[in-house]
N, C-alpha and C positions, 0 to 999 in steps of 0.2 A: 371706294375702299376695298382692298383685297381682304379675304378672310381665310385664315389658316386654322385647322384643327390639329391639336396634339393629343394623342390618345395613349394612355398608360394601360398596360396589361401585365399580369403576373403577380406573384406574391410581393407584398410591400415589405421591404426590409429596412429602409432608412428614409428619412425625409430631407436629407442633405441636398440631393439633386433638385428637389422641389424648391427649396429655399434659395439655393445658390445659383440656380439657372432659370427655371421656368417662371417663377414669380417676378423675375427681373426683365422678362421680355416685354419691351415697350416699343411702339412704333406709331408715328402719326398716320402712316398710310396702310397699315396692316392691323387687323383685329385678330387676336389670338384667343381661341376658345379651347378649353381643356376638358377631357373626358377620362374616366377611369373605370375599369372593371378589375377588381382584385378580390382576394379571399377575405371573408369576414372572420379573421383570426387574430385581430389586434384591436385594442380599445380606442386609441386616439384617432378617430375618423376625421377630426377637425383639420388635419393636415391637408385634406382634399377639399376644403370648403371653397377654394377658388375655382373649382371645376364647375362647368355648366351642368353636367349630369354625372352622377356617381352610382356605382353598382357594386355592392358588397355581397359576395356570393358565398353561401354556405359550402364549405369544402366537401361535404358528403352529399350534396344534392343530386349527384349523378355517379354512376359507376364508371371510373376512368381506367383506361388500359395502362397508362404510365404518366409521368410528369409532363411529357410533351403533349399528350392528349389534354391534360388540364390547361396548359399554357395556350394551346391553340383554341380551346373553348373560350377562354377569356378574350382572345383576339376577336373571335366571332362576336362576343357580347359587346365589347367596347365599340366595334364598328356599328352595331345595332343602335347604340346610344347616339353616335354621331349621325347616323341616317335618320333617326327619329327627329333629332333637332333640325336637320335640314328640311324634312317634310313639314314639320310643325311651323316652320318660319319661312317656307317657300324660297329657298335658295340652295346653292350647292357650294361647298368649300372649294376654294381655288387650289389649295394644296393641303396635304395631310401628312403628318408624321406619326408613326406608331412605334412605341419604345417602352422600355421598362423604367420605372421611376428611380431605380438606383444607378442609372447611367447618367454621368455628369458631363455636361458640355460647357464650354465657355459661352456665355450669352451672346457676346459679340460675334463669335465664330458661327454660332447657330443662326443668328439673324442674317449674317452675310450669305450663308448657304440658302436660306429660305428666299431671300431677295433674288438670288441668282436663279433659283428654280421657278419662282413666280414669273420672272422675265422670259425664261426660255426652257420649255419642257415639251415633251411629247405626251399625247393624251394617255397612252397606255405604257408609260415607262415606270419602272420601279427603281429606286436608288438604295444602295446599301454600301457599306465601306469595303466591300470585297471586290478585288480586281476582276474576278470571274467566278463562276460556279464550277467547282471542281468535282472530282470523283474520288471516293475513298477506296481503301484496299479491297473492299467487298463489291466494288463497282456500283455503289449507290451514289446519287448526287450528294455533294457535300458543300456547305457554305461555312467557311471558317468563322465568320463573325455574324451572329444573329441577334445583336442587341438593339438595332434600330433600323427602320426602313422609312422611306418617303415616297410619295407618289400623289397622283390626283385622287380625288374622292372616289371616282369610278374604279380606279385601280385597287384602292383599299376594299371597296365593295367586293371585287373579284377575289382578292387575297383572302378575305375573311371566310370565303366559302371553303377554304382549304380544310378546315376542321371536319366538315361534313364529308368532303370528297376523300380525304386521307383516312379518317378514322371510322366513318359511318357507312360508306358505300363501297369500300374495296372488297373484292372477293378473295383476293390473296393478300395475306398480311405479312409479307416479308419486307421489313422496313429499315433495316440497318441498325447499327449499334450506337449511333452517335446522336440520338435524341433530336433536339431541335435543329442541329446542323444538317441532318438528313431531311427533316420535315420541311424546313424553309426552302431548301434546294428543290425538293420535289414539287412544292407549290409553284415556285417560279417556273420550273421546267414544264409544268403541265397546265399552265394557264396562258391565254393570249396576251402576255405582257412582256415587255422588253427590259432586261436588266441593264441599267446604266450605272457604273460605279461612281461613287462620290467620296471625297475626302472630308472628314470632319473629326478632329481630335476629340477624344473622350476618355473618361476614366470609368471603370466598372467598380463602383464603390464597395459593394458587398455582394459576394456570390454565396451560393448555398453552403460553402465550407466555412463561412465566417458567421459570427453571432449576429442576429438581427438587432437593430437599434430601436425599432418601434415596439411598443408594448400595448 
């Protein structure tokens, strides 16, 4: 049986995606395990009870440069949860998705994409819904959509180092004006991974401009 990890990162704003997509992922040939690293700023933690490992982080536990620093830190942490589970159980996930919990997919469409990638992928490819990695007007790398990514477990291990490399070890801190769009492009461009576009319809249920639905 193949094993797939789905890793949630970022602030929790709604549970609709969890209920309408992820909890409905069923397959006879694939086992799905879920992991989450999110801020400890809401009460109803039971919405993540279906996850194998959960990480509720105090928002003020570190000094962050900006919101993208915060987000990339949670990507780093949720990958650690995934890796811990692999080590503790002596296996490696066949494929991994890392995304935000407020992104809604059709369960059937997501299953179809995962089956396709399990059957055919390169060891160091990363998938995103972007046709290419562009450049913004300031000549920084730019990724239009940064809501979800897929790749092998090894690729997520590499990707999760982006927080340290981008925010903790850079000598010059000229990073662009577009937050995560610049950050994710920089990580892909500066790691030995190959970007391969993928198509997967999705809805962004609640962004930072809309009221949160969790309390």
